[in-house]
N, C-alpha and C positions, 0 to 999 in steps of 0.2 A: 331693701330695707335700710333705713337710716341707722346710724350708730345709736342714736338716742332711743329710737323705737325698739331696737334690739335689746338695749339695756332695760327698758320697761318690761319686756317679755322674759328676760333673764331674772329680773326681780320677782316676777310672778312665779317662776320656777322655784326660786329660792324660798318664796313664801310658803310653799307646800310642805316644807320642813318646819315644824313648830319651833319657836324659840326666839323670834325677832318680829319687829313690825315691818310693814311694807316699805316705809320710807328708809329705814335702815338697810333693807335689802336692795332698794333702788340705788342708794348712795354707795353701796359696797363697803359698809362699815365693818372693820375687822379688829381683833383684839390680840395683838402680838404678845401681850403679857397680862396675866390675871393672877393676882395674889390677894390675900386679905388686906394688905397694906397699900397696894398700888395696882392700878389698871392702866395699861397703855391702849390707845385707840387710834385707828387710822381710817381714812376714807379715800375712795377713788377720786381723782381729779378729772378735769376735762370740761369741754364746752357745755355738756349737759347740766352741770351744776353752777355755771357762771351766770351772773346777771348781765344786763345790757352793757355795763361798763367793764366787763371782764373780770370782776371780782367774784369769789365764791359766794353764793347766795347766803345772806346773813342768817336765814332760817336754818339752812343746812349746818352752818357753823354752830348755831345755838343748840341744835339737836346733838351735835358732837359734844358740846360742853355738858349738856344734861346727861347724856349717856355715860360719859366718862365718870361723872360723880355718882350716878345711880348704880353703875356696875361695881364700883369699888365698895359701896355699902352692901350690895347684893352678894359680893364675894364673902361676906361675913355671915350669910344666912343660908338656909336650905333652898334648893331650887323651887320647892313648892310654895314659898312665900313670895308676895309681891310688894312693891313699894309705891308710895304716892308722894310726889314732891310737895313739901310744905312751904318752903321758901327758897329763893335762889337769887344770888347777886352776881353780876358780871361787871368787870371793869375792863374797858378796852384801852390798849396801850397806844393805839394809833397806827400800829403796823398794818400794812396793806394785806387784806385777806385774799391773797393770790397764791398760786402754786400748791404744793402739798400741804394739806391740813392734817395735823395730828394732835392728839391730846393725851394728858396724863391726869388721872384721878387719884387722889390720895385720901385714905381713910383717917379720920381724926379720932372719933369716939362715939359711943352711944350716950344719949342724955340720961343723967341719973335723976331719980326722984320724981318721975312722971309716970302716969298710968299707961301711956302709949310708948312703944319702943321707937325712938327716933335716932337715926344715924346722922352724924355730922361729917362733912367731907369738904375737900377743896379740889380745884382743878387748874391746870394751865393748858391753854390751847395755843398751838404753834402754827404759824404760817411761814413757809420757806425756812423752817427751823428757828424762827424768831418768836418770842412770846407775843401773842396778839391779844389774849384775854386771860385775866385771872378771875377765878370764880370761887364762890362758897355756896354750899347748899345744905338743907336739912330734909331728910326723907323719912317718912313714917312707914313702919313695917305693918303690912296688912295681909289678910287672907284673900285668896282669889274670890271673885263674885261667884254666886251659886252656879253650879254647872260648868265652871271653867277650871281647867288645870293649867298650871304654870310649868314651863320647861326651861332647862338651862339655855342661856343666850348663846347663839351660834354665830360664827363668822359668816359674813355675806361675801363670799369670794366669787367674783364674776369670771376671773380667768379660767378658761376651760369649761365653764358651765354652758349648757345649751339652752337657748330660749324655748319657751313653750310654743308649740304650733298653735295657730289660732283655732284650728278645729278641736283642740283639746280643752279650750277654755270653758269654764262654767259661767253662769250668768253674772256673778259678781266680778270675775276676772274680765269678762267682756266689757262690763261697764267701766272698769278701771282703765282698760286699754282705750276705750272710746274717749274717756276724759284726757288721756295722754295725747291721743291724736288731735283733739281739739286744742290742747295746749301747744302742741307743735305747730299747728297752723297759725295760732295767734302770735307765737314767738318767731315766726318765719323760719322754723326748723332748726334753730340754734340757740344762742344765748337768750336767757330769759325764760327758758322752758319751765324751770321749777317754780318760778313766781306765778306763772299761769296755771301750772298743774296743781299747785297748792291753793290757788285762788286768793293769793295775798296781793290784791290790786286795789290799794286804798284810793279814796278821793278826798279832796280838801273840803272843809266846811267853813262857816263864818268864823268859828273860834278854834278850829283844830282839823281833825280828819276822821274818817270812818272807813271800815273795811268789813266785807261780808264774804264768807266762803261757805259753800256747801260742805257739810261734814260727811265723813265716810272713811273707808279703809285707806285712802290716800293720805289722810291726816292721823290715822288711828295709832294708838299704842297697842300693847299686847292683849289688852282686855277690851279694845274697841273704842276707848275714849280718845279725844284729841291728845296727841303726844305732847308732853310738857315742854320740851325744847322748841317744838313748832309753835306753841303758845307764846313763848318768849320771843321768837322770831316775828310772829304776827304783831305783837305789841310794839316791837322796835320799828318795824316797817310802817305801821300806822302812825306812830309818834313822829318818825322822820318826815312823813308826808304832811304833818301839821305845820312844819317849819320850811322856810325857803331852802333851796338846794345847797347853800353855802354852810349849812349847819350839819354837823356829824354827831352821831350818838357817841357818848363817852362812857356811859354806864347805865345799868338797869338794876333795880331792886324790885322783886316781884313776890307776890303772895298768892298761893293757890287756894281757892276757896271751895270749889266743888268740881266734880268730873266734867270734862268737856263733852257733854252729851247733846243730842238734838240734831235736827235735820240741817241746821245752819249754825255757824259760829260767827259772832259779830264783835268787832272791836271799835271802840269810840275813844278818841284821843282829844284832850283839852289842854291848851297851853296854860300853864300855871304861872310861868315867869319867862320873860325874855329880856335880857340885858344886852350890854355891848358885846360880851364874849361868852356868856353862858346862858342856857335856857333850861327849863324844867317842864316836862310834859307828863300828865297823868293819863293813863290808859286803862280802860275797863274792858274786859272780854266777857261776853255773855253767851249762854247757850240755850238749852231747852227752856221754854217759858220765860225767857228773859232773865234766867237765874245767873248771878255773877259767878264766873268761872275763875277769873284771875284779875287782880289789881296790880298795876305796875307804875312805878315812877322812873322816868328816864331823865338823865342829864345829857346835855348837848353842848358842844363847843363850836364856835365859829371857825371854819377852815381858814388857814393862812393863805 
């Protein structure tokens, strides 16, 4: 059994304890510190989460940023409540996304004078101990969907955990393992696995780029919708595909419009501006029935 395949099966074992989503369990996301003011987050490193160039996959890093902010707001609530991301902004410092990835979420306040309860927060994501991303977010407090219960978020600790035996898998788990096996074959068994597993494989168009991924537990949050950080990652990956390789994303501002539901999630990126040193790309993610799920604007800088 390859190390990555074992990780997939350990993630499935961790998934059987309610409290996190499958991607968080696969990535080995942990919470060394959780207080109402600050949450520290870490994730496992390794070839399984690296792209073809040896960097930690940008969608995994965006999940880390989203989780660090969402969890610090959640630390001010009861476990039975859920959150929905309203808006999120990330600014990249240019630090290489390699090595150990950690994050810190800091609570700011709840918004006054509005009908809905919204928490404001910020985060810093570190790579090799250096600040790689600064972020800000707003999260709306909601009740769980009918028939669903929320549980406290748990650490996804792989060390010492045993993978599920394939004979133990239910139909949904077997389907997820089959998707992982297909991703491993497509990635040649190593780097690039996550990009294939999540289906974030964009193609260029005449004025930008598009991306389409089957939706399901491999992308889902705790209530079954596409996880917000993975939406941000998909938007960035699609936007970067709209530009030549010498352009690097420098920031993203995103607005969440509806749940990431449906059999497939699609992203469409359009170049709004491209100058000598900066570019701007607008990306729309849609879900069930073509309904808009997310709108994002990314800024890009030409690499030196």
